[in-house]
C-alpha positions in Angstrom: -84.5 31.9 -15.6 -87.8 32.0 -16.8 -89.9 28.9 -18.1 -91.5 28.7 -21.8 -94.6 28.8 -19.9 -94.2 31.9 -17.7 -92.2 33.5 -21.0 -95.5 33.0 -23.0 -98.0 34.0 -20.2 -96.4 37.1 -20.2 -96.4 37.8 -23.8 -100.2 37.0 -23.7 -100.7 39.4 -20.4 -98.6 42.2 -22.0 -100.7 42.5 -25.3 -102.7 46.2 -25.0 -106.0 44.3 -25.0 -105.1 42.4 -21.7 -107.3 44.5 -19.4 -110.0 44.4 -21.7 -109.7 40.5 -22.5 -110.2 40.2 -18.8 -113.0 42.5 -18.2 -114.4 40.4 -21.5 -113.5 36.9 -19.6 -115.2 37.9 -16.3 -118.6 39.4 -18.2 -118.9 36.0 -19.9 -118.8 34.3 -17.1 -121.4 36.2 -15.3 -123.8 35.4 -18.5 -122.7 31.6 -18.3 -123.6 31.6 -14.5 -127.0 32.6 -15.2 -127.7 29.6 -17.4 -128.2 27.1 -14.9 -131.1 29.4 -13.6 -132.4 29.3 -17.0 -132.3 25.0 -17.1 -134.2 25.1 -13.6 -136.9 27.4 -15.1 -137.3 26.0 -18.4 -140.4 24.1 -19.3 -138.3 22.0 -22.0 -136.5 19.0 -20.9 -132.5 19.4 -20.0 -131.4 18.1 -23.6 -134.2 20.0 -25.6 -133.1 23.0 -23.7 -129.5 22.6 -24.6 -131.0 22.6 -28.0 -132.9 25.4 -28.1 -129.9 27.5 -25.9 -128.3 26.9 -29.4 -130.6 26.4 -32.4 -132.0 30.4 -31.0 -128.7 31.9 -31.1 -127.9 30.7 -34.8 -130.1 33.2 -36.4 -128.4 36.3 -34.5 -125.0 35.0 -34.2 -124.9 34.5 -37.9 -126.6 37.8 -38.4 -124.3 39.4 -36.1 -121.2 37.7 -37.8 -122.1 39.3 -41.4 -122.5 43.0 -40.1 -119.2 42.8 -37.9 -117.5 41.1 -40.7 -118.3 43.4 -43.5 -117.1 46.0 -41.1 -114.2 44.4 -39.7 -110.3 44.7 -41.1 -110.0 41.4 -39.1 -109.7 38.3 -41.1 -109.0 34.9 -40.6 -105.5 34.6 -42.4 -104.9 30.7 -42.9 -107.5 28.3 -44.0 -109.1 26.7 -41.0 -109.5 22.7 -41.0 -113.1 21.4 -41.0 -112.4 19.2 -38.4 -110.4 21.8 -35.8 -114.2 23.7 -35.9 -115.8 20.2 -35.7 -113.9 19.2 -32.7 -115.0 22.4 -31.3 -118.8 22.2 -31.9 -118.3 18.1 -30.8 -116.7 19.2 -27.5 -119.9 22.0 -26.8 -122.6 19.7 -28.0 -121.1 17.3 -25.2 -120.7 19.9 -23.0 -124.1 21.4 -23.1 -126.2 17.8 -23.1 -124.1 16.6 -19.7 -124.5 19.6 -18.0 -128.0 20.3 -18.2 -128.9 16.7 -17.3 -126.7 17.4 -14.3 -128.2 20.6 -13.4 -131.5 18.3 -13.5 -130.2 16.0 -10.9 -127.9 18.1 -8.5 -127.8 21.2 -7.3 -126.7 24.6 -9.2 -124.0 25.2 -7.6 -123.0 21.8 -7.3 -123.4 21.2 -11.2 -121.4 24.1 -11.8 -118.8 23.8 -9.4 -117.9 20.3 -10.9 -118.5 21.4 -14.3 -116.0 24.2 -13.8 -113.4 21.4 -13.0 -112.4 21.8 -16.4 -109.6 24.1 -15.7 -107.7 20.9 -14.1 -108.2 19.1 -17.7 -106.8 22.2 -19.0 -104.0 22.6 -17.1 -103.3 19.0 -17.3 -103.8 19.0 -21.0 -101.1 22.3 -21.6 -98.5 20.6 -19.7 -98.8 17.2 -20.9 -99.3 18.1 -25.1 -97.0 21.3 -24.5 -95.3 21.0 -22.2 -96.5 24.0 -19.9 -95.6 23.4 -16.5 -97.6 25.5 -13.9 -96.0 27.9 -12.1 -95.7 27.6 -8.3 -97.8 30.7 -7.9 -100.5 29.9 -10.2 -100.5 26.2 -8.8 -101.4 27.7 -5.2 -103.9 30.1 -6.7 -105.5 27.4 -8.7 -105.6 25.0 -5.2 -106.9 28.2 -3.6 -109.6 28.7 -5.9 -110.6 24.7 -5.7 -110.7 24.9 -2.0 -113.0 27.8 -2.2 -115.3 25.7 -4.5 -115.2 22.9 -2.5 -116.0 25.1 0.6 -118.9 26.7 -1.8 -120.7 23.9 -1.8 -119.8 21.6 1.2 -123.2 22.2 3.0 -125.4 21.3 -0.2 -123.7 18.1 -1.2 -126.4 15.4 -1.0 -125.2 11.6 -0.6 -128.0 10.0 -2.6 -128.4 7.8 -6.1 -129.4 10.7 -7.8 -127.0 13.4 -6.7 -124.5 11.2 -7.2 -125.4 10.7 -11.1 -125.6 14.0 -11.2 -122.3 14.8 -9.7 -120.7 12.1 -12.2 -122.2 14.2 -15.5 -120.9 16.9 -13.8 -117.3 15.5 -14.1 -117.8 14.2 -17.4 -119.0 17.7 -18.6 -115.8 19.2 -17.3 -113.8 17.1 -19.9 -115.8 18.2 -22.2 -115.8 21.6 -21.3 -111.8 21.3 -20.9 -112.2 20.4 -24.5 -114.1 23.1 -25.9 -111.8 25.6 -24.2 -108.8 24.2 -25.8 -110.5 24.3 -29.2 -111.2 27.7 -29.0 -107.9 28.8 -28.0 -106.1 27.3 -30.8 -108.6 28.6 -33.2 -108.5 32.0 -31.7 -104.7 31.6 -31.8 -104.9 31.0 -35.5 -107.1 34.0 -36.3 -110.5 32.8 -36.4 -112.6 36.1 -36.3 -114.9 35.6 -32.8 -118.5 35.7 -34.6 -117.5 33.2 -37.3 -116.0 30.9 -34.9 -119.4 31.3 -32.5 -121.6 30.7 -35.9 -120.0 27.8 -37.1 -119.6 26.1 -33.6 -123.2 26.7 -32.5 -124.5 26.0 -36.0 -122.7 22.3 -35.4 -123.6 22.2 -32.1 -127.5 22.6 -32.5 -127.2 20.0 -35.5 -125.6 17.4 -33.3 -127.9 18.2 -30.3 -131.0 17.8 -32.2 -131.8 14.1 -32.5 -130.4 13.6 -29.2 -133.6 15.7 -27.8 -135.9 14.0 -30.3 -134.8 11.1 -28.9 -134.6 11.6 -25.5 -138.2 11.4 -24.9 -138.5 14.7 -23.3 -140.7 17.8 -23.2 -139.4 19.2 -26.8 -141.7 22.3 -27.1 -142.3 25.1 -24.0 -146.2 25.4 -23.7 -146.0 29.3 -23.0 -145.0 32.4 -23.5 -142.8 32.6 -20.8 -141.1 29.5 -21.7 -139.8 31.0 -25.1 -138.5 33.8 -23.0 -136.6 31.4 -20.7 -135.1 29.8 -24.0 -134.0 33.1 -25.6 -133.0 34.2 -22.3 -130.5 31.3 -22.1 -129.7 31.3 -26.4 -129.0 35.4 -26.4 -127.4 36.2 -22.2 -126.2 33.2 -21.5 -124.7 31.5 -25.1 -124.5 34.7 -27.8 -123.1 37.0 -25.6 -121.5 35.2 -22.3 -119.4 32.5 -25.0 -118.8 34.8 -27.4 -117.1 37.0 -24.9 -115.2 33.8 -23.4 -114.2 33.8 -27.0 -112.8 36.6 -27.8 -110.9 37.0 -24.5 -109.3 33.4 -24.9 -107.6 35.2 -27.8 -105.6 37.4 -25.9 -104.9 34.8 -22.3 -103.3 32.2 -21.6 -105.5 29.2 -21.7 -104.6 27.9 -18.4 -105.1 31.3 -16.9 -108.6 31.9 -18.2 -110.2 28.6 -17.0 -109.0 29.2 -13.5 -110.9 32.7 -13.9 -114.4 30.9 -15.2 -114.2 29.4 -11.7 -116.1 32.5 -11.0 -119.4 30.9 -12.8 -119.6 28.5 -9.3 -119.7 31.8 -7.0 -122.2 33.5 -9.5 -124.3 30.8 -9.7 -124.6 30.1 -6.2 -125.4 33.5 -5.4 -128.0 33.7 -8.6 -129.1 30.1 -7.0 -130.1 31.9 -3.8 -131.7 35.2 -5.0 -133.5 33.9 -8.0 -134.4 30.1 -7.1 -133.9 30.4 -3.1 -131.5 28.2 -2.7 -129.9 28.7 0.3 -126.5 30.1 0.5 -124.6 29.4 3.7 -122.0 31.4 5.4 -119.4 28.7 4.4 -120.3 28.9 1.2 -120.0 32.6 1.1 -116.8 32.1 2.6 -115.8 29.9 -0.2 -116.4 32.1 -2.5 -113.9 34.6 -1.2 -111.5 32.3 -1.7 -112.0 31.6 -5.2 -112.1 35.3 -5.6 -108.3 35.1 -3.8 -107.4 32.1 -6.1 -108.2 33.7 -9.4 -106.2 36.6 -8.0 -103.1 34.6 -7.5 -103.4 32.8 -10.4 -103.4 36.2 -12.5 -100.6 37.1 -10.7 -98.5 34.6 -10.8 -99.7 34.5 -15.0 -97.9 38.1 -15.8 
């Protein structure tokens, strides 16, 4: 007899848009995987970069929202509680603030790995809150993905106080990231349009991060056109494109499965860091990346 979890997963994955949603999820993960590269290249401090990431995306998102909703039949069917949008904004602000600082203290691959441990918190949360116990196949895929990610960064782990601080910040990031994924999933399931969700929560995040950036003592303004280009890249590619694609996909895929699929981010981040920042990528890390992809495939098969 199928469990409620498997029934819900099958219903979600049997929708006509499932294939497109999965492709959008992977495309979004690719865009976001570029964000630690932008953070490393940024002339502003990590918290300031987090602020510019959302602040520069706000005008574009509101413009897109106005253009798309004017021609779209997809509307929010019920009033959306302010606290729900606020929760998503707070979760994303915490995610960005802690992750961007983590990237400065540890390797790109390691910081991205720890941030994407959100999958553990998401799976645990839906189990505790909704009684959706993971299936054996899903657990196997999750385990394989986590083992692969551990191998991906094993050769770059540093045993120093600086790296340990970065690792700790990465774990805190994962907690906020899990909260954000669950908040977005809930809002999208309620019928909130993707661009409305992104515009509102991004605005909230920018408002919350501004005072943090101002009082951080970091460099707030880039000092060259290249610096502004980096900030526009993280705002328009990683945030506007990446987060919007993921937010749209979450309405058509189970939350736990979606979070496992996003484990592709550390694999891509490792490759980008290797090619663009000359961070070494060992054979162990390459094999780990392959195992991550196998884990994602197993998790997706178990969710069908």
